[in-house]
C-alpha positions in Angstrom: 90.7 120.7 101.2 91.8 117.2 100.3 93.3 115.1 103.0 96.9 114.3 102.5 97.9 110.6 102.3 101.1 111.2 104.2 99.2 113.0 107.0 96.9 110.0 107.4 99.8 107.6 107.5 101.5 109.6 110.2 98.3 109.8 112.2 98.0 106.0 112.0 101.7 105.6 113.0 101.1 107.9 116.0 98.2 105.7 117.1 100.3 102.6 116.8 103.2 104.1 118.6 101.2 105.0 121.7 100.4 101.3 122.0 104.0 100.2 121.4 105.5 102.8 123.8 103.1 101.8 126.6 105.3 98.7 127.3 108.5 100.6 127.7 110.0 100.3 131.2 109.2 103.0 133.7 112.8 104.3 133.6 112.5 105.1 129.9 108.9 106.4 129.7 110.0 109.9 130.4 113.2 109.7 128.3 113.3 107.8 125.1 109.6 107.2 124.9 108.8 110.9 125.4 111.4 111.9 122.8 109.8 109.5 120.3 106.3 110.8 121.0 107.5 114.4 120.6 109.2 113.5 117.4 106.0 112.0 116.0 104.1 115.1 116.8 106.8 117.3 115.3 106.6 115.2 112.1 102.9 115.7 111.9 103.2 119.4 112.6 105.8 119.8 109.8 103.6 117.9 107.3 100.7 120.3 108.1 103.0 123.4 107.8 104.6 122.1 104.6 101.2 121.6 103.0 100.2 125.1 103.8 103.4 126.9 102.7 104.1 128.2 99.2 107.8 127.8 99.5 108.3 124.3 100.9 112.0 123.6 100.4 113.3 124.2 103.9 110.3 122.7 105.6 110.6 119.5 103.5 114.3 119.3 104.5 113.3 119.7 108.1 110.7 117.0 107.7 113.2 114.6 106.1 115.7 115.3 109.0 113.0 114.7 111.6 112.0 111.4 110.0 115.7 110.3 110.1 115.9 111.1 113.8 112.7 109.2 114.5 114.0 106.2 112.6 117.2 106.2 114.7 115.3 106.5 118.0 113.0 103.6 117.1 116.0 101.5 116.1 117.8 102.3 119.4 114.6 101.4 121.3 114.7 98.0 119.6 118.5 97.6 120.2 118.1 98.4 123.8 115.4 95.8 124.2 112.5 98.2 124.9 110.7 97.3 121.6 110.0 93.7 120.6 111.0 92.6 117.1 107.5 92.3 115.7 106.5 95.9 116.8 109.8 97.2 115.5 109.2 95.6 112.1 105.7 97.1 111.8 106.9 100.5 112.9 109.9 100.4 110.6 107.6 99.6 107.6 105.4 102.5 108.5 108.5 104.8 108.8 109.7 103.6 105.4 106.4 104.2 103.8 106.3 107.8 105.2 109.9 108.2 104.0 109.0 107.2 100.5 106.1 109.7 100.5 108.4 112.5 101.7 110.9 111.5 99.0 108.2 111.7 96.4 107.2 115.1 97.7 110.8 116.3 97.5 111.2 114.9 94.0 108.0 116.6 92.7 109.1 119.9 94.4 112.5 119.7 92.7 111.0 118.9 89.3 108.9 122.1 89.5 111.9 124.3 90.1 
């Protein structure tokens, strides 16, 4: 089976995020940092599930909502000073790229109906 571009992008983002989250303060490693990591893994899980399902509508909506939550968590990490500006910019660009891919997936799904 052909490898999905979006899956590869999320895997790369997960690898980057582990490096970025390592510098969070100890008090946040088990709170916000853990929530972000779990959100990233949920995002990857939903992409894999969505690729395998015949009826994708609800899974795509869940995927979109999970991405929105992840964007908010990363933004809050930057606002609270846990994430430097440069890492925030790189991460935001990756999130936007994944968002565009999900949007295209949603659009193509709606066009087929």
